[in-house]
C-alpha positions as a LaTeX table, in Angstrom:
\begin{tabular}{lrrr}
\hline
Residue & $x$ (\AA) & $y$ (\AA) & $z$ (\AA) \\
\hline
Unk1 & 124.43 & 0.99 & 80.34 \\
Unk2 & 122.68 & $-0.15$ & 83.37 \\
Unk3 & 119.39 & 1.90 & 83.33 \\
Unk4 & 116.63 & $-0.53$ & 84.05 \\
Unk5 & 113.48 & $-0.03$ & 82.04 \\
Unk6 & 111.03 & $-1.92$ & 84.56 \\
Unk7 & 110.66 & $-1.44$ & 88.25 \\
Unk8 & 108.44 & $-3.44$ & 90.49 \\
Unk9 & 107.27 & $-2.65$ & 94.16 \\
Unk10 & 107.05 & $-5.47$ & 96.94 \\
Unk11 & 105.65 & $-4.81$ & 100.12 \\
Unk12 & 105.10 & $-6.96$ & 103.44 \\
Unk13 & 105.23 & $-6.58$ & 107.15 \\
Unk14 & 108.43 & $-7.58$ & 109.07 \\
Unk15 & 108.43 & $-9.08$ & 112.50 \\
Unk16 & 111.08 & $-7.92$ & 114.96 \\
Unk17 & 112.32 & $-10.23$ & 117.79 \\
Unk18 & 110.24 & $-8.10$ & 120.20 \\
Unk19 & 106.96 & $-9.00$ & 118.25 \\
Unk20 & 106.41 & $-5.60$ & 116.68 \\
Unk21 & 105.07 & $-5.68$ & 113.01 \\
Unk22 & 106.94 & $-3.14$ & 110.89 \\
Unk23 & 105.64 & $-2.40$ & 107.26 \\
Unk24 & 108.38 & $-2.38$ & 104.57 \\
Unk25 & 108.42 & $-1.64$ & 100.90 \\
Unk26 & 111.39 & $-2.30$ & 98.26 \\
Unk27 & 111.80 & $-1.76$ & 94.75 \\
Unk28 & 113.26 & $-4.21$ & 92.26 \\
Unk29 & 114.55 & $-3.47$ & 88.81 \\
Unk30 & 115.10 & $-5.51$ & 85.42 \\
Unk31 & 114.69 & $-5.74$ & 81.82 \\
Unk32 & 111.18 & $-7.14$ & 82.12 \\
Unk33 & 108.48 & $-7.66$ & 84.56 \\
Unk34 & 109.48 & $-11.15$ & 85.33 \\
Unk35 & 113.13 & $-10.21$ & 86.44 \\
Unk36 & 112.17 & $-6.86$ & 88.02 \\
Unk37 & 109.62 & $-9.09$ & 90.24 \\
Unk38 & 112.28 & $-11.64$ & 91.08 \\
Unk39 & 114.60 & $-8.62$ & 92.10 \\
Unk40 & 112.02 & $-7.27$ & 94.20 \\
Unk41 & 111.20 & $-10.46$ & 95.94 \\
Unk42 & 114.87 & $-11.26$ & 96.74 \\
Unk43 & 115.34 & $-7.74$ & 98.22 \\
Unk44 & 112.38 & $-7.91$ & 100.27 \\
Unk45 & 113.14 & $-11.21$ & 101.66 \\
Unk46 & 116.77 & $-10.12$ & 102.63 \\
Unk47 & 115.27 & $-6.84$ & 104.26 \\
Unk48 & 112.55 & $-9.19$ & 106.30 \\
Unk49 & 115.44 & $-11.49$ & 107.41 \\
Unk50 & 117.46 & $-8.50$ & 108.75 \\
Unk51 & 114.49 & $-7.17$ & 110.53 \\
Unk52 & 113.78 & $-10.54$ & 111.93 \\
Unk53 & 117.56 & $-10.74$ & 113.38 \\
Unk54 & 117.03 & $-7.44$ & 115.16 \\
Unk55 & 119.27 & $-5.34$ & 112.80 \\
Unk56 & 118.59 & $-1.62$ & 112.04 \\
Unk57 & 117.10 & $-0.62$ & 108.69 \\
Unk58 & 119.72 & 0.21 & 106.23 \\
Unk59 & 120.47 & 3.62 & 105.48 \\
Unk60 & 118.64 & 5.00 & 102.40 \\
Unk61 & 120.96 & 4.24 & 99.61 \\
Unk62 & 123.36 & 6.96 & 98.69 \\
Unk63 & 123.28 & 8.66 & 95.26 \\
Unk64 & 125.57 & 6.34 & 93.01 \\
Unk65 & 125.39 & 3.22 & 94.83 \\
Unk66 & 122.84 & 1.63 & 92.41 \\
Unk67 & 120.73 & 2.45 & 89.26 \\
Unk68 & 118.47 & 5.16 & 89.68 \\
Unk69 & 114.79 & 4.94 & 89.29 \\
Unk70 & 113.97 & 6.97 & 86.15 \\
Unk71 & 111.31 & 7.04 & 83.24 \\
Unk72 & 112.92 & 6.24 & 80.09 \\
Unk73 & 111.89 & 8.94 & 77.50 \\
Unk74 & 114.01 & 7.91 & 74.43 \\
Unk75 & 116.62 & 5.32 & 73.36 \\
Unk76 & 119.32 & 6.23 & 70.88 \\
Unk77 & 120.66 & 2.84 & 69.45 \\
Unk78 & 124.25 & 2.13 & 68.54 \\
Unk79 & 125.80 & $-0.17$ & 65.96 \\
Unk80 & 125.76 & $-3.08$ & 68.73 \\
Unk81 & 122.39 & $-4.68$ & 69.24 \\
Unk82 & 120.86 & $-4.24$ & 72.80 \\
Unk83 & 123.60 & $-1.67$ & 73.75 \\
Unk84 & 122.24 & 1.93 & 73.41 \\
Unk85 & 124.51 & 4.55 & 72.63 \\
Unk86 & 122.21 & 7.04 & 74.61 \\
Unk87 & 119.11 & 7.10 & 76.86 \\
Unk88 & 117.21 & 10.18 & 77.69 \\
Unk89 & 115.56 & 9.76 & 81.14 \\
Unk90 & 113.46 & 11.85 & 83.40 \\
Unk91 & 114.82 & 12.03 & 86.96 \\
Unk92 & 113.26 & 12.21 & 90.39 \\
Unk93 & 112.61 & 15.88 & 90.14 \\
Unk94 & 111.37 & 16.06 & 86.55 \\
Unk95 & 114.42 & 16.97 & 84.73 \\
Unk96 & 115.40 & 15.45 & 81.43 \\
Unk97 & 118.71 & 13.78 & 81.69 \\
Unk98 & 120.81 & 12.51 & 78.73 \\
Unk99 & 122.74 & 9.25 & 79.75 \\
Unk100 & 125.48 & 8.04 & 77.36 \\
Unk101 & 127.42 & 5.00 & 77.07 \\
Unk102 & 130.63 & 6.42 & 75.72 \\
Unk103 & 130.26 & 10.15 & 75.27 \\
Unk104 & 132.09 & 11.59 & 78.23 \\
Unk105 & 130.51 & 14.13 & 80.57 \\
Unk106 & 132.33 & 15.71 & 83.57 \\
Unk107 & 130.28 & 17.80 & 86.31 \\
Unk108 & 132.59 & 20.07 & 88.24 \\
Unk109 & 131.25 & 22.31 & 91.21 \\
Unk110 & 132.52 & 25.32 & 92.24 \\
Unk111 & 133.54 & 25.32 & 95.87 \\
Unk112 & 131.86 & 28.07 & 98.13 \\
Unk113 & 134.34 & 30.67 & 99.00 \\
Unk114 & 133.99 & 32.38 & 102.49 \\
Unk115 & 132.58 & 36.02 & 102.17 \\
Unk116 & 135.77 & 37.81 & 103.22 \\
Unk117 & 137.87 & 36.11 & 100.97 \\
Unk118 & 135.64 & 36.60 & 98.16 \\
Unk119 & 135.49 & 40.30 & 99.15 \\
Unk120 & 139.27 & 40.55 & 99.33 \\
Unk121 & 139.53 & 39.12 & 95.80 \\
Unk122 & 137.13 & 41.64 & 94.58 \\
Unk123 & 138.93 & 44.43 & 96.41 \\
Unk124 & 142.40 & 43.52 & 95.05 \\
Unk125 & 141.38 & 42.97 & 91.17 \\
Unk126 & 138.12 & 44.76 & 90.99 \\
Unk127 & 136.17 & 41.45 & 90.53 \\
Unk128 & 135.80 & 38.04 & 91.86 \\
Unk129 & 138.38 & 35.93 & 90.14 \\
Unk130 & 137.44 & 32.38 & 91.67 \\
Unk131 & 135.64 & 31.26 & 88.62 \\
Unk132 & 138.38 & 32.50 & 86.21 \\
Unk133 & 140.85 & 30.33 & 88.36 \\
Unk134 & 138.67 & 27.35 & 88.43 \\
Unk135 & 138.31 & 27.44 & 84.58 \\
Unk136 & 142.12 & 28.05 & 84.02 \\
Unk137 & 143.05 & 24.93 & 85.97 \\
Unk138 & 140.32 & 23.01 & 84.16 \\
Unk139 & 141.72 & 24.20 & 80.82 \\
Unk140 & 145.04 & 23.06 & 81.68 \\
Unk141 & 143.84 & 19.70 & 82.69 \\
Unk142 & 141.88 & 19.08 & 79.60 \\
Unk143 & 144.80 & 20.35 & 77.34 \\
Unk144 & 147.17 & 17.74 & 78.69 \\
Unk145 & 144.60 & 14.74 & 77.43 \\
Unk146 & 146.03 & 13.86 & 74.13 \\
Unk147 & 143.93 & 13.34 & 71.10 \\
Unk148 & 140.76 & 14.68 & 72.68 \\
Unk149 & 138.51 & 17.74 & 72.18 \\
Unk150 & 136.42 & 19.00 & 74.96 \\
Unk151 & 133.66 & 21.41 & 75.03 \\
Unk152 & 133.35 & 23.32 & 78.16 \\
Unk153 & 129.94 & 24.80 & 79.63 \\
Unk154 & 129.13 & 26.95 & 82.49 \\
Unk155 & 126.33 & 25.54 & 84.72 \\
Unk156 & 124.65 & 27.16 & 87.47 \\
Unk157 & 126.83 & 25.51 & 90.12 \\
Unk158 & 130.20 & 25.01 & 88.09 \\
Unk159 & 131.22 & 23.71 & 84.96 \\
Unk160 & 130.39 & 20.90 & 82.58 \\
Unk161 & 132.72 & 19.28 & 80.17 \\
Unk162 & 131.82 & 16.97 & 77.15 \\
Unk163 & 134.54 & 15.08 & 75.16 \\
Unk164 & 133.25 & 14.98 & 71.72 \\
Unk165 & 135.66 & 13.03 & 69.54 \\
Unk166 & 136.82 & 10.25 & 71.68 \\
Unk167 & 135.01 & 7.55 & 73.59 \\
Unk168 & 135.38 & 6.75 & 77.11 \\
Unk169 & 134.36 & 3.82 & 79.12 \\
Unk170 & 132.35 & 5.17 & 82.26 \\
Unk171 & 134.45 & 2.54 & 84.60 \\
Unk172 & 137.72 & 2.86 & 82.69 \\
Unk173 & 141.16 & 4.16 & 84.06 \\
Unk174 & 141.19 & 7.19 & 81.63 \\
Unk175 & 137.72 & 8.29 & 82.81 \\
Unk176 & 138.38 & 7.95 & 86.45 \\
Unk177 & 141.79 & 9.66 & 86.29 \\
Unk178 & 140.32 & 12.46 & 84.34 \\
Unk179 & 137.48 & 12.99 & 86.85 \\
Unk180 & 140.15 & 13.10 & 89.64 \\
Unk181 & 142.35 & 15.62 & 87.80 \\
Unk182 & 139.34 & 17.86 & 87.06 \\
Unk183 & 137.77 & 17.81 & 90.58 \\
Unk184 & 134.52 & 16.09 & 89.32 \\
Unk185 & 132.06 & 15.70 & 91.84 \\
Unk186 & 132.67 & 12.26 & 93.67 \\
Unk187 & 129.03 & 11.27 & 93.61 \\
Unk188 & 128.61 & 11.95 & 90.00 \\
Unk189 & 131.69 & 9.68 & 89.41 \\
Unk190 & 130.07 & 6.97 & 91.69 \\
Unk191 & 126.77 & 7.07 & 89.62 \\
Unk192 & 128.66 & 6.79 & 86.33 \\
Unk193 & 130.23 & 3.47 & 87.70 \\
Unk194 & 126.90 & 2.23 & 88.99 \\
Unk195 & 124.97 & 2.99 & 85.77 \\
Unk196 & 127.89 & 2.53 & 83.49 \\
Unk197 & 127.26 & 5.49 & 81.85 \\
Unk198 & 127.95 & 9.23 & 81.81 \\
Unk199 & 124.97 & 11.75 & 82.60 \\
Unk200 & 124.17 & 15.60 & 82.13 \\
Unk201 & 120.55 & 17.10 & 82.65 \\
Unk202 & 119.39 & 18.76 & 79.82 \\
Unk203 & 116.50 & 20.93 & 81.31 \\
Unk204 & 116.55 & 23.24 & 84.25 \\
Unk205 & 116.25 & 22.09 & 87.87 \\
Unk206 & 112.56 & 23.14 & 89.11 \\
Unk207 & 113.39 & 24.99 & 92.27 \\
Unk208 & 115.71 & 27.36 & 90.22 \\
Unk209 & 112.61 & 28.17 & 88.22 \\
Unk210 & 110.42 & 28.70 & 91.52 \\
Unk211 & 108.64 & 25.47 & 90.86 \\
Unk212 & 108.17 & 22.57 & 93.36 \\
Unk213 & 109.33 & 19.11 & 93.07 \\
Unk214 & 106.83 & 16.81 & 90.93 \\
Unk215 & 104.27 & 14.87 & 92.89 \\
Unk216 & 104.63 & 11.19 & 93.45 \\
Unk217 & 107.55 & 9.09 & 92.06 \\
Unk218 & 108.23 & 6.82 & 88.88 \\
Unk219 & 106.47 & 4.63 & 88.06 \\
Unk220 & 103.21 & 6.34 & 88.63 \\
Unk221 & 100.64 & 3.51 & 88.89 \\
Unk222 & 97.36 & 5.11 & 88.88 \\
Unk223 & 95.51 & 7.70 & 86.84 \\
Unk224 & 95.18 & 10.12 & 89.36 \\
Unk225 & 99.01 & 10.15 & 90.06 \\
Unk226 & 99.65 & 10.30 & 86.37 \\
Unk227 & 97.06 & 13.46 & 85.97 \\
Unk228 & 98.89 & 15.35 & 89.06 \\
Unk229 & 102.20 & 14.81 & 87.36 \\
Unk230 & 100.97 & 15.81 & 83.69 \\
Unk231 & 99.60 & 19.09 & 85.66 \\
Unk232 & 102.98 & 19.80 & 87.37 \\
Unk233 & 104.83 & 18.97 & 83.94 \\
Unk234 & 102.73 & 21.51 & 82.02 \\
Unk235 & 103.66 & 24.15 & 84.81 \\
Unk236 & 107.40 & 23.11 & 84.85 \\
Unk237 & 107.83 & 23.38 & 81.12 \\
Unk238 & 106.11 & 26.94 & 81.11 \\
Unk239 & 108.51 & 28.18 & 83.92 \\
Unk240 & 111.60 & 26.73 & 82.64 \\
Unk241 & 111.32 & 28.52 & 79.04 \\
Unk242 & 112.97 & 31.41 & 80.71 \\
Unk243 & 116.11 & 29.55 & 81.70 \\
Unk244 & 119.13 & 27.79 & 80.25 \\
Unk245 & 120.62 & 24.74 & 81.72 \\
Unk246 & 124.19 & 25.55 & 81.00 \\
Unk247 & 126.11 & 28.14 & 78.70 \\
Unk248 & 128.83 & 27.28 & 76.34 \\
Unk249 & 132.18 & 28.69 & 77.15 \\
Unk250 & 134.86 & 27.32 & 74.93 \\
Unk251 & 136.28 & 24.21 & 73.02 \\
Unk252 & 139.56 & 22.88 & 74.19 \\
Unk253 & 141.03 & 21.02 & 70.93 \\
Unk254 & 140.20 & 21.36 & 67.41 \\
Unk255 & 138.14 & 18.34 & 66.14 \\
Unk256 & 134.43 & 18.13 & 65.47 \\
Unk257 & 132.05 & 15.46 & 66.41 \\
Unk258 & 130.37 & 13.30 & 63.81 \\
Unk259 & 128.01 & 10.73 & 63.29 \\
Unk260 & 125.91 & 9.94 & 66.39 \\
Unk261 & 128.17 & 11.84 & 68.63 \\
Unk262 & 127.56 & 14.82 & 66.50 \\
Unk263 & 123.77 & 14.45 & 66.87 \\
Unk264 & 124.04 & 14.04 & 70.60 \\
Unk265 & 126.09 & 17.31 & 70.80 \\
Unk266 & 123.64 & 19.15 & 68.70 \\
Unk267 & 120.71 & 17.80 & 70.75 \\
Unk268 & 122.38 & 18.84 & 74.16 \\
Unk269 & 123.07 & 22.26 & 72.83 \\
Unk270 & 119.73 & 22.67 & 71.54 \\
Unk271 & 117.63 & 21.41 & 74.76 \\
Unk272 & 120.05 & 23.14 & 77.16 \\
Unk273 & 119.89 & 26.52 & 75.23 \\
Unk274 & 123.50 & 26.84 & 75.74 \\
Unk275 & 123.73 & 29.53 & 73.14 \\
Unk276 & 120.93 & 31.77 & 74.52 \\
Unk277 & 121.68 & 34.70 & 76.89 \\
Unk278 & 119.24 & 33.37 & 79.62 \\
Unk279 & 119.80 & 32.99 & 83.40 \\
Unk280 & 121.08 & 29.65 & 84.33 \\
Unk281 & 118.86 & 26.99 & 86.19 \\
\hline
\end{tabular}
């Protein structure tokens, strides 16, 4: 998995061809302070050279184009040294995320349906059948995947799928084909390749709990920034107790997870509160 533990910021002033000074700031990442500083310095020099040539600032990198700058909360070691099986992180909006090396997650969003089409479906059948249709298609695709058992969950915006008895390579052909067949979010697919891991958020998104985004960003380098974040975290954890992150729907297949996979499934289900009758967030 490519989830850097160390991030270093580098700043300088660039000089445009017309003489203007432009302050710039970049982040570098690595497994230790030295490698992170080297990466930051290299990225800073490339950006300063770009400014000196009169080229525009690059667009803010898209989700899935490089590793995410996230706080590492816990590491689950595998049998292979220096190759963790899973890493728990906290993302930029304060949510706990499970990142896994081989335990596949799929994230399928329900597409918005125009009001009149949704009304027509409800009048025709007495209910909105759009979610049932997506689930039926998803179930059919999963059933066609041989030798694999999947757990299916409902999320606030769609469905989550977890493969519990077979390992997948995040950048492998099997995973990519399954993501395409199930309509997995393309941004999610790109991030899996960039981080060489699958991921699923375990705790509710703050705006769905009527909580603002956390102050500052990781890494928080001074005491005041850490104090403000700790205060936000207390408020967020209190508000999120009234919500579940996903709801268990069904299992497609007959196998049961064992070993570390079983522990990760148990952790996922416990923290997401997927068996409780709570609103999804």
